[in-house]
Phi, psi and omega in degrees: 000328178298322180297324181292321180295318178297320180297318179296319178298316178298321180299321181291324182280319186228060185297324183291321180295315182296313182295317182293325177296314178297319178298317180294322178296317180296316179297319179295322179295317180295314179295323178295318179294319178297312181299320182294315183284336177275350178079024182284350187270010178094000000 
């Protein structure tokens, strides 16, 4: 539960950084899945 409180505190201090990081993670996961299924990884 302490981790959640720390996360909320971070969200209030740096919302743009957190949101952009989550967006980048989501985009990377989507691109990774596409690359995997298209066979681009060799």
